[in-house]
DOKOL-496023 format. One line per 4 residues: their letters; for each residue x, z, y of N, C-alpha, C. Coordinates in steps of 0.2 Angstrom, whole numbers, plus 2048, in hexadecimal, padded with zeros to 3 digits. Layout:
A	X,Z,Y,X,Z,Y,X,Z,Y | ...
***
This chain:
MSTS	C27,078,75E,C22,07D,760,C1E,081,75F | C1A,07E,758,C15,081,758,C19,088,752 | C20,084,74F,C23,08B,74A,C24,091,74E | C29,090,754,C2A,094,758,C26,09A,75B
RKHL	C1F,097,75C,C18,09A,75E,C16,0A0,759 | C16,09D,751,C14,0A1,74B,C19,0A4,74B | C1F,0A3,74B,C24,0AB,74B,C25,0AF,750 | C22,0AE,756,C23,0B2,75B,C1B,0B7,75A
NTTL	C14,0B5,757,C10,0B8,756,C11,0BD,751 | C15,0B9,74C,C16,0C0,746,C1D,0C5,74A | C21,0C3,74E,C25,0C8,750,C20,0CF,754 | C19,0CE,757,C16,0CE,75A,C12,0D5,755
AKKE	C0F,0D0,750,C0B,0D5,74B,C10,0DC,74A | C17,0D9,748,C1B,0E0,744,C1E,0E5,74B | C1E,0E2,750,C1D,0E8,755,C18,0ED,757 | C12,0E7,759,C0B,0EF,756,C0B,0F1,750
NKKL	C0C,0EF,74C,C09,0F3,746,C11,0F9,744 | C14,0FA,74A,C1B,0FE,747,C18,103,74D | C18,108,749,C19,10E,752,C1F,111,753 | C1F,113,757,C24,113,75D,C25,11D,75C
YNPF	C2C,11E,75D,C2A,125,75D,C2B,129,764 | C27,12B,765,C25,131,76A,C28,137,769 | C2D,137,76F,C31,13D,76E,C2C,144,770 | C27,143,775,C21,149,778,C1E,14A,775
ETHN	C1E,147,76E,C19,147,768,C18,14B,764 | C13,14F,763,C13,155,75B,C14,150,755 | C19,152,754,C1A,150,74D,C1B,154,747 | C19,152,741,C19,155,73C,C20,157,738
ASIN	C1E,160,73B,C26,164,737,C27,162,730 | C24,15F,72B,C28,15C,727,C2A,156,726 | C2C,153,72D,C2E,14C,729,C36,14C,72B | C3A,14B,728,C43,14B,728,C46,147,72E
PKKS	C48,149,732,C4B,146,739,C52,143,733 | C53,145,72F,C58,13F,72A,C56,137,727 | C51,13A,724,C4D,136,721,C4B,130,727 | C48,133,72C,C44,12E,732,C49,129,736
GSSS	C4F,12C,737,C55,128,73B,C55,129,742 | C51,132,743,C50,132,749,C59,137,74C | C5B,135,750,C60,13B,752,C60,141,755 | C59,142,757,C55,146,75C,C5A,14E,75A
VPIP	C5F,153,75F,C5F,156,75C,C5A,15E,75E | C58,160,75C,C53,168,75F,C57,16D,766 | C52,16C,76C,C55,171,770,C55,178,76F | C5A,17C,76F,C59,182,76F,C58,185,772
DRGH	C56,18B,773,C50,18E,775,C55,192,77D | C53,190,781,C58,195,789,C57,198,78C | C52,19D,788,C52,1A4,78B,C49,1A3,78D | C45,19D,790,C42,19D,794,C39,19E,790
RSAS	C39,1A5,792,C35,1A9,78C,C2F,1A5,790 | C26,1A8,78D,C1F,1A3,78D,C1D,1AB,78F | C1A,1A9,796,C14,1AE,79B,C11,1B1,798 | C0F,1AF,78F,C09,1B2,78D,C0E,1BA,789
KNTT	C14,1B9,789,C1A,1BD,786,C19,1C6,78B | C1B,1CD,786,C1A,1D0,78A,C22,1D2,78B | C22,1D3,793,C28,1D4,797,C2A,1DC,799 | C24,1E0,797,C28,1E4,798,C2E,1EC,796
MDPF	C31,1EF,79B,C34,1F0,797,C34,1F7,794 | C3A,1FB,792,C38,200,78E,C39,207,792 | C35,20B,793,C33,210,797,C3B,214,799 | C3F,214,795,C49,215,792,C4B,212,798
EVRI	C4A,20B,79A,C4E,206,79E,C4B,207,7A2 | C43,209,7A4,C42,20A,7AC,C45,211,7AE | C46,212,7AB,C46,21B,7AD,C50,21A,7B0 | C52,217,7AC,C5A,216,7AB,C5B,215,7B1
RFTQ	C57,20E,7B2,C59,209,7B6,C57,20B,7BF | C52,20E,7BE,C4E,211,7C5,C53,217,7C7 | C56,21B,7C4,C60,220,7C3,C62,21B,7C6 | C65,218,7C4,C6B,212,7C7,C68,211,7CC
QLQH	C63,211,7D0,C61,210,7D6,C60,214,7DA | C5F,21B,7D9,C5F,21F,7DB,C64,222,7E1 | C6A,223,7D9,C71,223,7DB,C74,21E,7DE | C72,21A,7DF,C76,216,7E4,C73,213,7ED
LNAS	C6E,218,7ED,C6C,219,7F1,C71,217,7F8 | C6F,216,7FD,C75,218,804,C6F,218,80B | C72,215,80E,C6F,216,817,C6D,210,819 | C6B,20A,812,C68,204,814,C61,204,811
VAGA	C59,1FF,819,C55,1FF,815,C56,1FC,80F | C59,1F7,80C,C57,1F3,809,C58,1F6,800 | C5D,1FC,7FF,C5E,201,7FB,C57,202,7F9 | C51,206,7FE,C4E,20A,7FD,C49,206,7FB
NKAA	C47,1FF,800,C43,1FB,7FD,C41,1F8,7F5 | C47,1F7,7F4,C49,1F4,7EB,C47,1FD,7E8 | C47,202,7E8,C49,206,7E5,C41,207,7E6 | C3D,208,7ED,C34,209,7EC,C34,204,7E8
QYAL	C35,1FD,7EA,C2F,1F8,7E5,C30,1F7,7DF | C36,1FB,7DA,C37,1FD,7D3,C32,201,7D1 | C33,205,7D5,C2E,20C,7D5,C26,20A,7D3 | C22,204,7D7,C1D,203,7D9,C1D,1FD,7D4
RYRD	C20,1FC,7D1,C21,1F2,7CD,C1F,1F9,7C4 | C22,1FE,7C5,C20,204,7BC,C1C,207,7C1 | C17,209,7C4,C11,20D,7C6,C10,211,7C1 | C0F,20D,7BB,C0C,20F,7B3,C0F,214,7B1
MDED	C17,217,7B4,C1A,21B,7B2,C1C,220,7B8 | C18,21D,7BC,C1A,224,7C2,C1E,22D,7C3 | C18,22F,7BD,C1C,236,7B9,C24,235,7BA | C27,231,7B5,C2C,232,7AF,C2F,230,7B7
LHSC	C2C,22A,7B9,C32,228,7C1,C32,22E,7C6 | C2E,231,7C9,C30,236,7CC,C34,23B,7CA | C33,23D,7C3,C36,243,7C1,C3E,23F,7C2 | C3E,239,7C2,C45,237,7C2,C48,239,7C9
ILEQ	C43,23A,7CE,C46,239,7D3,C48,241,7D5 | C45,247,7D2,C49,24D,7D3,C4D,250,7CE | C4E,24E,7CA,C57,24A,7C4,C5A,24A,7CC | C5A,247,7CC,C5E,243,7D2,C60,246,7D6
LERN	C5C,248,7D9,C5A,24E,7DE,C5F,256,7DD | C5E,257,7D8,C60,25E,7D5,C68,25B,7D1 | C6C,257,7D0,C72,255,7CD,C77,252,7D1 | C74,24B,7D5,C79,249,7DA,C7E,24D,7E1
SMNN	C80,24C,7E4,C85,24D,7E8,C82,24B,7ED | C82,251,7F2,C7C,252,7F9,C7C,24C,7FD | C83,249,7FE,C83,241,801,C79,23D,7FF | C7B,23E,7F8,C75,239,7F4,C6D,23C,7F4
RANI	C6D,242,7F3,C68,247,7F5,C63,246,7FC | C68,245,801,C67,242,805,C64,23D,806 | C66,237,803,C61,231,804,C5E,230,800 | C5B,233,7F9,C57,232,7F7,C51,235,7FA
MYFI	C52,23B,800,C4D,23D,803,C4A,23B,808 | C4E,235,80D,C4D,230,810,C48,22E,809 | C4A,22A,802,C47,227,7FF,C40,229,7FE | C3E,230,7FE,C38,230,7FD,C34,231,802
EHLC	C34,231,807,C31,22D,810,C30,227,80E | C34,222,80B,C34,21A,80A,C2F,219,806 | C2F,21C,801,C2B,21C,7F9,C23,21C,7FE | C23,223,800,C1C,226,801,C17,222,805
DMAA	C1C,21C,808,C1A,218,810,C18,214,80A | C1C,210,805,C1A,20A,804,C16,20C,7FE | C14,211,7FB,C0E,214,7F6,C08,210,7FA | C08,216,7FE,C03,215,803,BFF,20F,804
RENH	C05,20D,805,C01,203,807,BFF,1FF,801 | C02,202,7FD,C00,200,7F4,BFB,203,7F4 | BF8,207,7F6,BF3,20A,7F3,BF3,20E,7ED | BFD,212,7EB,BFB,213,7E7,BFE,21B,7E8
TDYV	BF7,21E,7E9,BFA,227,7EC,BFE,22B,7E7 | BFE,22A,7E1,C01,22E,7DB,C07,230,7DD | C0C,22B,7E0,C14,22E,7DF,C12,231,7EA | C0D,233,7ED,C0B,235,7F1,C0B,23E,7F1
RMMQ	C04,23C,7E9,C00,245,7E9,C07,249,7E5 | C0C,243,7E2,C0F,248,7DC,C16,24C,7E3 | C17,247,7E8,C1D,248,7ED,C18,250,7F1 | C12,24F,7F1,C11,255,7F5,C0E,25A,7EF
RDIL	C11,25B,7E9,C0E,261,7E6,C18,263,7E4 | C1D,25E,7E2,C24,260,7E3,C27,262,7E9 | C24,261,7EF,C26,260,7F5,C2C,268,7F5 | C2A,26E,7F3,C31,273,7F6,C35,272,7F0
RVVD	C33,26E,7E9,C39,26F,7E5,C3E,26A,7E8 | C3B,263,7EC,C41,25F,7EF,C45,264,7F4 | C42,265,7F8,C44,26A,7FD,C4B,26E,7F9 | C49,271,7F5,C4D,275,7F3,C52,273,7F0
AVAP	C52,26D,7ED,C58,269,7EB,C5D,268,7F1 | C59,265,7F6,C5D,25F,7FA,C60,267,7FF | C5C,26B,802,C62,26F,804,C5F,275,800 | C64,279,7FD,C63,27E,7F8,C61,284,7FD
EDGS	C61,28C,7FA,C61,28F,7FE,C68,294,7FE | C6D,294,7F9,C74,293,7FD,C79,291,7FF | C73,28B,804,C76,289,80A,C7B,286,809 | C7A,284,803,C82,27D,801,C7F,277,803
GAAN	C78,276,804,C76,26E,808,C72,270,80F | C78,273,812,C76,275,81A,C75,270,81E | C7C,26B,81D,C7A,265,81E,C74,260,81E | C71,261,819,C6B,25D,819,C65,262,81A
VKVV	C65,266,81F,C61,26A,820,C5E,263,825 | C5F,25F,82A,C5F,25D,82E,C59,256,82C | C5D,254,826,C58,24F,826,C52,252,822 | C52,258,81C,C4E,258,81B,C46,25B,822
RKVL	C49,25C,826,C45,25C,82D,C41,258,82E | C46,252,82F,C44,24C,832,C40,248,82C | C41,247,825,C3D,246,821,C37,249,821 | C35,24F,822,C30,255,823,C2E,250,828
QGLQ	C2F,250,82E,C2B,24E,833,C26,245,834 | C2A,244,82E,C2A,23D,82D,C22,23B,827 | C24,242,823,C1C,240,820,C18,243,826 | C1A,247,826,C14,24A,82A,C11,247,831
QKSF	C15,245,833,C12,23E,839,C0C,239,833 | C0F,238,82E,C0A,232,82A,C06,234,826 | C04,23B,828,BFF,23D,823,C00,240,81C | C08,23E,81B,C07,242,813,C08,248,812
LLAQ	C0D,24C,815,C09,252,817,C05,257,81D | C02,25C,81B,C01,260,821,C05,264,825 | C03,266,82B,C07,267,82F,C08,270,82D | C04,273,82A,C03,279,826,C0A,279,824
TVSE	C09,275,81D,C11,274,818,C17,272,81D | C15,26F,81D,C1D,26E,825,C1F,273,826 | C1A,278,82A,C1E,27C,830,C21,282,829 | C1B,283,823,C1F,288,81E,C25,289,81E
IEEC	C28,281,818,C2E,27E,819,C32,280,81C | C32,27F,824,C35,280,82B,C38,286,82B | C35,28D,829,C36,290,829,C3C,294,823 | C39,291,81E,C3E,291,819,C45,290,81A
LKER	C45,288,820,C4B,284,822,C4E,288,826 | C4F,28E,82A,C4F,290,82E,C56,296,82D | C55,297,826,C59,29B,822,C60,298,81D | C5E,28F,81D,C64,28C,81B,C68,288,81E
DTLP	C69,28A,823,C6E,284,827,C73,288,82F | C75,290,828,C78,295,82B,C80,294,827 | C81,28D,825,C87,28E,821,C8E,28D,824 | C91,292,827,C98,28F,82B,C9B,288,82C
DAIG	C9E,286,830,C9F,282,833,CA5,27F,82F | CAB,285,82C,CAF,284,828,CAD,280,821 | CA4,281,81D,CA4,27E,818,CA3,278,81A | C9F,276,821,CA0,26F,821,C9B,26D,81D
LSSP	C99,266,819,C97,263,816,C98,264,80F | C94,267,80C,C99,26B,806,C8F,26B,800 | C93,26A,7FA,C8E,268,7F5,C90,26E,7EE | C8D,271,7EC,C8E,277,7E8,C92,275,7E2
LTAD	C95,277,7DE,C9B,277,7D8,C97,277,7D4 | C95,273,7D0,C90,274,7CD,C92,270,7C5 | C90,26E,7BF,C93,268,7BA,C8C,260,7BB | C8A,265,7BE,C83,25C,7BE,C84,257,7C5
VEMG	C88,25C,7C9,C8A,25A,7CF,C8F,256,7CF | C93,25A,7CD,C9D,258,7CE,C9B,252,7C7 | CA0,24B,7C9,C9F,248,7C4,CA7,24A,7BF | CA7,24D,7B8,CAA,24E,7B5,CAB,256,7B5
GTGT	CA5,258,7B6,CA5,262,7B5,CA4,264,7AD | CA8,268,7AD,CAB,26C,7A6,CA3,271,7A6 | CA1,272,7AA,C99,279,7A9,C9D,27E,7AA | CA2,27F,7AC,CA4,287,7AD,CA0,288,7B5
NPLS	CA3,290,7B5,C9E,294,7BA,CA4,292,7C0 | C9E,291,7C6,CA3,28F,7CA,CA3,296,7CF | CA3,299,7CD,CA6,2A0,7D1,CAD,2A2,7CD | CAF,2A0,7C8,CB3,2A2,7C5,CBB,29B,7C9
ATTP	CB6,297,7CB,CBD,291,7CD,CC2,292,7D4 | CC5,291,7D3,CCB,292,7D8,CD1,28F,7DA | CCE,288,7DA,CD1,283,7DB,CD1,283,7E6 | CD8,27F,7E8,CDA,280,7F1,CD3,27D,7F3
NKSR	CCF,277,7F1,CCA,273,7F5,CC1,279,7F6 | CC3,27E,7F1,CBD,282,7F1,CBC,287,7F8 | CB8,288,7F9,CB6,292,7FE,CAF,292,7FA | CB2,298,7FD,CAA,29E,7F9,CA9,2A1,802
VNGS	CA0,29F,801,C9D,2A3,805,C9A,2A8,803 | C97,2AF,805,C92,2B3,801,C93,2B1,7FA | C97,2B2,7F5,C9A,2B3,7ED,C98,2AC,7EC | C99,2A7,7EF,C94,2A2,7EC,C9B,29D,7EE
AYLR	C9D,299,7E8,CA2,291,7EA,C9F,28D,7EA | CA2,28A,7F1,CA0,283,7F2,CA7,27D,7F3 | CA6,276,7F1,CA9,271,7F0,CAA,26F,7F7 | CB0,26C,7F8,CB2,26D,801,CAF,260,7FE
LDKK	CAD,25F,7FF,CAE,257,800,CB3,253,802 | CB7,250,7FF,CBB,24B,803,CB9,247,808 | CC0,245,80A,CBE,241,812,CBA,239,810 | CBC,238,809,CB6,230,807,CAE,232,808
QIEQ	CAC,23A,805,CA7,239,806,CA4,23C,80D | CA9,23F,812,CA4,242,817,CA6,23C,81C | CAC,236,81C,CAC,22F,820,CA2,22D,81C | CA0,22D,816,C9B,229,812,C95,22D,818
RIEE	C96,232,819,C90,237,81A,C8F,234,823 | C95,232,827,C94,233,82C,C91,22B,82E | C95,226,82B,C93,21E,82A,C8B,21E,829 | C89,222,824,C80,223,823,C7D,225,829
DRER	C7F,22A,829,C7A,22C,831,C79,228,837 | C80,223,838,C80,221,83E,C7B,21B,83C | C7A,219,837,C76,212,834,C70,214,835 | C6F,21C,834,C67,21E,834,C65,21E,83A
HKRL	C6A,220,83E,C6A,223,846,C67,21B,84A | C69,216,846,C69,20E,849,C64,20A,849 | C60,20D,844,C59,20B,841,C55,20F,845 | C56,217,846,C51,21B,84B,C53,218,851
RENI	C56,217,855,C57,215,85A,C54,20C,85C | C51,209,859,C4D,203,856,C46,204,857 | C45,20A,856,C3E,20A,854,C39,211,859 | C40,215,85C,C3D,21A,85D,C38,21D,864
WAVP	C36,216,866,C32,215,86C,C2A,215,868 | C2A,214,862,C24,210,860,C21,216,85D | C1A,217,85F,C15,21B,85F,C11,21B,859 | C0F,220,852,C09,21C,84E,C05,21D,851
QVVA	C00,218,850,BF9,214,853,BF5,21A,84E | BF3,222,84D,BF1,226,84B,BEB,228,84F | BE4,226,84C,BDF,228,84F,BDB,22E,84C | BDB,235,84C,BD9,239,84B,BD5,23E,851
GGVD	BCF,23D,84F,BC7,240,850,BC6,23B,857 | BC8,237,856,BC6,231,85A,BCB,230,861 | BCF,235,860,BD6,233,867,BDC,232,863 | BDE,22A,86A,BE3,22B,868,BEA,22D,868
AEFE	BEF,22B,864,BF4,22F,862,BFC,22D,869 | BF8,227,86C,BFD,225,871,BFB,226,877 | BF6,225,87B,BF1,229,87E,BF2,22F,880 | BF3,235,87B,BF2,23A,879,BFB,23E,87D
KLWE	C00,239,877,C05,239,87B,C08,237,882 | C05,232,886,C09,22F,88D,C02,236,890 | BFE,239,88D,BFA,23C,893,BFE,242,896 | C02,245,88D,C07,24B,890,C0B,24E,88F
ETSD	C0E,244,891,C16,245,896,C14,244,89E | C0D,241,89F,C0C,240,8A8,C0B,246,8A8 | C10,247,8AF,C0E,24D,8B4,C08,24C,8B6 | C06,255,8BA,C02,255,8BB,C02,250,8C5
LGED	BFE,250,8C6,BFC,24B,8CF,BFD,251,8D5 | C03,252,8D9,C05,256,8DD,C06,256,8E3 | C08,258,8E9,C08,256,8EE,C0F,253,8EF | C14,253,8EA,C18,24D,8EC,C19,246,8E7
DFIL	C13,247,8E4,C12,23F,8E4,C0F,23E,8E8 | C08,240,8EC,C08,23C,8F2,C0C,238,8F6 | C10,23C,8F9,C17,23C,8FD,C19,234,8F9 | C19,235,8F5,C1F,22E,8F2,C19,228,8F0
YEEE	C14,229,8F1,C10,222,8EF,C0E,222,8F8 | C0F,227,900,C10,224,904,C17,21F,904 | C1B,223,902,C22,221,903,C21,216,8FE | C1F,217,8FB,C1F,212,8F7,C1C,20D,8FB
AQER	C13,20F,8FE,C11,20C,902,C13,208,908 | C18,20B,90B,C19,20A,911,C1F,204,911 | C24,207,90A,C26,1FE,908,C24,1FB,904 | C1F,1F8,903,C1A,1F4,903,C17,1EF,909
GEAA	C16,1F2,90F,C14,1F0,914,C1B,1EF,919 | C1F,1F1,91A,C25,1EE,91B,C25,1E8,917 | C26,1E8,913,C28,1DF,90D,C24,1DC,90E | C1D,1DE,90E,C19,1D9,911,C1B,1D7,918
RDWA	C1B,1DA,91E,C1D,1D6,924,C22,1D3,924 | C28,1D3,923,C2F,1D1,921,C2B,1CA,91E | C28,1CA,919,C27,1C2,915,C22,1C2,918 | C1D,1C2,91E,C19,1BE,921,C1C,1BC,92A
EEYR	C24,1BE,92B,C24,1BD,92F,C29,1B9,92F | C2C,1B8,926,C30,1B2,924,C2C,1AB,923 | C27,1AB,921,C21,1A6,91E,C1F,1A4,927 | C1E,1A8,92A,C1B,1A4,932,C24,1A1,932
GKMN	C27,1A4,935,C2D,1A1,936,C2F,198,933 | C2E,197,92D,C2D,192,927,C2A,18E,929 | C22,191,92B,C1E,18C,92E,C1F,188,933 | C20,18C,937,C20,18A,93E,C27,185,93F
GVEA	C2C,186,93B,C33,182,93C,C2C,17A,938 | C2C,179,932,C27,176,930,C25,170,936 | C21,173,939,C1D,171,93D,C22,16C,944 | C25,170,944,C2A,16F,94B,C2E,167,947
***
């Protein structure tokens, strides 16, 4: 019995002196795992970056990604939200991103220019909520250039004139543009929606707009799908582009019907806009109104007498 106890004490003493390997403990790098008998394999880096590392993208990459988002805009709100959030995320490069908007307005098709025009209103709205008014200021500075790109003077963007007017009215209601500025632009737009119906929704034939353009003079082109108005050549949109524009307009009209009843709660000079709207829509009190009030009072009196007689009949039946 004493021999077994002595052997047990010796074994426990050896275990106490032996230091077990802790995989979570920082070990000396000079230790050779082959000599120590450890079979652990170093875990490779899976790309989990430390929070302290700088993850800012290159300015050129920011421009490229924002340009791609602008080129793929459509009538959906999700795409406009994504592009606006991206622009606000990199607000330190707002001048470069604003220049991207102007470049895409001058280079893309008329359908895409209309989408970007709606996006500008969305961007200004989100920038005002984020208290970053630089985008609004730059839009106010270049609003004439934007309008000229979406609805050019040559009449090639006649289908976008209504889009420009709608966006300008929205910017004016949200106090992003002055009423005088909008009225001056309206005078210019009156001469830009006079393109004949035979042309329809069209875009200018330039190498920047049309993919695969050769940079030739559009006036010298004589392909069958081109039309000439006042010495200028226009390229008819194909059936796919026309159907895309119709579908996008239908989607926007659906969203417009959802909130057309809403009145902006803007108080200017201590006057509520909603109250003023109701006051203007209410007609003056006249003789016809008094006749209508008398007829309604008579109908209410007859209904009250009928109800009283019916109630008395029920009560008499219960008592009997």
